N, C-alpha and C positions, 0 to 999 in steps of 0.2 A: 601159904601167905605170898604176897606179891612183893618183889624187890622194887621199891619205888625210887631208888637212886638212879635208875636208868630207864625213865619211860619216854616214849616217842609217839608222835602223831604224825600221820600223813595226810596232806590235803592238796588240793588243786592250786597251782600257782596263782589262779584268779582270786584266790582268798588270801593271798599274802599281805596285801596292804590292811585289810580288816583285821587279820590276826595280829599284825604288829601293833595296830592301833588298839584293838578291843580285847585281844587274847582270843582264846578258843571258846566259841559260844554257838551252840547248836541252834539258837533262835536267829542267828544271822545267816544261816545256810541259804543259799539261793544263787550266788554267783556262778556256781558249778555243782554238778551232782556229786554225791559222796563217792568214796572210793569204790564201793560196791555198785555204784550207778544209781543209787536212790536219789529221788528228787526231794524227798522229805526226810528229816531226821528219823533214824531207826529207833533211837532212845532219846530221852531227854538228858543228854549228857555228851561226853567226849570220849570216843574210843582211843585207847592207848595201847601200846605194846611194850614188852620188856626188852631192852637192849636194842642196839642198832641192828643187829643181825636178825632179830625177831621181827623187826619192822619190815624187813625185806618181803614178808609175805604181803602186806599191803601194797608194797611197790609192784609186786607181781600181779595182783588183782586189779590194779588201777583201771577203772572203767569210767573215769572222768572225761575222757575224750581229748586229753591232752597231758602236758607234764605236770609233775607234782613236786611238792617241797617236803622235806623231812624236818620236823620240829623236835627239839628236845623239851621235855616237861620237867619242872623241878618243884620241890616243896609240896608234893601231894601225900597226904596221910593215907597209908595203905589201907587202913580200916574202912575208908570211904569207898574204895573201889568195889564195883559189882561185876557179875558175870551174866552176860545176857544168855538167851536160850541156845546160842551157838557156840558157847565157849570163849568169846571174846570179852576182854575186860574194858570197863568204861567207868569214868568218874561221873556220878549223876549230879552235874553242876557245871558252872562255867569255870574256865581257868583264866585268871588275869594275865594281861600282856607281860608283866614283869616275871612271870613264871614260865614263859616260853621263849625259846631262842631257835633261830633258823640254823640248822646244821648243814643241810644239803639243799640246793635249789635247782629248779629246772630239770628234774630227773625225767627223761622221756619214758613214755609207755614201754613196758617190757614185751618184747615180741614172744609169741607162741604160748601164752598162757590161756 
């Protein structure tokens, strides 16, 4: 089972305004590539990580072409989380703005990954 009390999401700073206004919504992807560099959503949902330390992996693979933000995600039912084919967990749905809060902003790309 996944501990949903400490879920995090990493996104390009270009998405900050949209996330603050609309929450996390894969259908609004377009301002910047995904963390892995994809131009289209890899799943119909939102990738999350457990714990801020676990989110460091997404910070390291940042392939957006610029700085990213780290968002905290609250109030997710762990029974709704799925695992994609690569072992990453995601919520197959949107996460409303009141359930996300900015934890760290303007994190530069990590060198050497």
